[in-house]
C-alpha angles and dihedrals in degrees: 000000000000132000144073124294128191114200116194122195134136091223114085093204090059092050092051092046091052092050093051090051092063099034092110095049129091095245137100117243120203123185135201129183096208143027093249092051090049093052091049091051092048089058090058103037134049100235124189102191132023118199113188135182113231101219108065131135121254095006122031125211095260092052091048094049090046088057090047091051091051099043102028107025095167094063115101110238126212126179127206114207140172125246093262097049098093093134091051090052092053092046092049091053094047101038105029102029090223122195095222141345122219125203124227128275088041128211109240094218092048091048093049091048092049092050090048091052090048091054090049091050091049090050091046091051091049092049090048091049092049090047091052091050090048090049092050091048092047090048090054090048090046091052090050091048091047089051091048091046090050090052091048092049089050090048090048091051090049090048091049091050090048090048091052090048092048091046090052091049092046091049090050092047091046092052090048090049091050090052091048092049091048090050090047092050091047090050091047092052091048093050093047091047093047092049097044094057097056090042089054091051092047091048092051093049093048091049089052091051091047092068094052107047138067129276096262092056090044090064090055091046091050089055089049091050093049090050091049090049091052090050091050090050090048093050092046090050092051091049094046095049090047092050092047093051092048090046093238090135117074110228113211114197114206138151108281129183099236093185092058091046091052091051091050092050091046093052089049094054101036093092092053091046093050090049088058091041091245122144112231114195138172127218118182130163090232142344090265119051110160124204133172103245146125114278094213099044100045097066091049091050092052092043090054092050094047091046089051092052092047089058095056110018118113102199116341147033124190127193114196140172126195133179114235116183104292095350143069121227115205117192133188109189134177142169097244127132093288131226123283112241092241092057100047091104097033095061090069092059121097116269094001116142132174110241102169098078120086091202092056114084116203108254130167124348101279102264102117098079092037088057091048092051093048093045094047092048090050087059093050091253134123133231131195142154130239111198148143124202110263092008102082132248139269117203110200131195126191124202133172116251 
């Protein structure tokens, strides 16, 4: 047993006897020879059990234990009485709420067992008190958590309602955007169609006049014809990009010999390059480089890139194709003025042109690279540019083999 015992008796022999009884136990034994001395000691020490004799001068055991009950209610109280103290026993039970009473002369085994039970009761009460405190604290925490959870649930519900509202608005806006895009595409097709027909008529009439007038007028007519041809190409490009974006053109991916296509495009543009004193070369890994692409779109993509390089190149253009694991990388490079870092994404947008470079003359309306981007994407490929200002540009396309 462990704990602190206070034994109160006015007979010194009884105090010594009580101390000897518990000398082999792991507990501290305090003694007092009067009620007053016992109360003073209780103010200084944290006692677990008080054992008091009933018959003492000045303050009897019942009076002492009554004080203990009032001032130190958690202490376990035990009264020792004589055989003839039946009234004292009843009073101690009613007034002091004692744990046990022991008759004199006491039985050592009974006394030890009673003290042991008293320690256990004290420990049980302390544990119960601690458990109650823990329960109260946990109840407070639980209430706080329930409140927090309620607020989170409320917030979640509000967020869900907001999400539904936003989804509804986005769906409405998306449908409206689709209708607007469809109207735009329809208008674009109508404008292109309405412009191509008169241009065709004008071109036919000018060609008829060309055969009937003198050489001076022929030069003017040639300029008119070239301008008409550029307008037709522009209108066709607008229409083609629009159809690609709205998926009106069926893209058919098949195995194509990229090396052969590059050689064909190169032979087609060599005369124009020589006229501008630009070297046009081809560099392919082999004579047969196969990629999964569209047979109709690929020549137009390469033509746009080579045309672009012819506009800005100073002395050379190189078209190359290399195998890279499960892909083919096609590159059209030149030594033109290069692309500013801030415009490397912008140049693939429709109608975008770089105006902040003195070496770059404004040419076309900015549809060539937009077409290339749209056409490459339609074939599940990717296109990008590697360039430094003043160091030329390399336009690269990647396709799966």
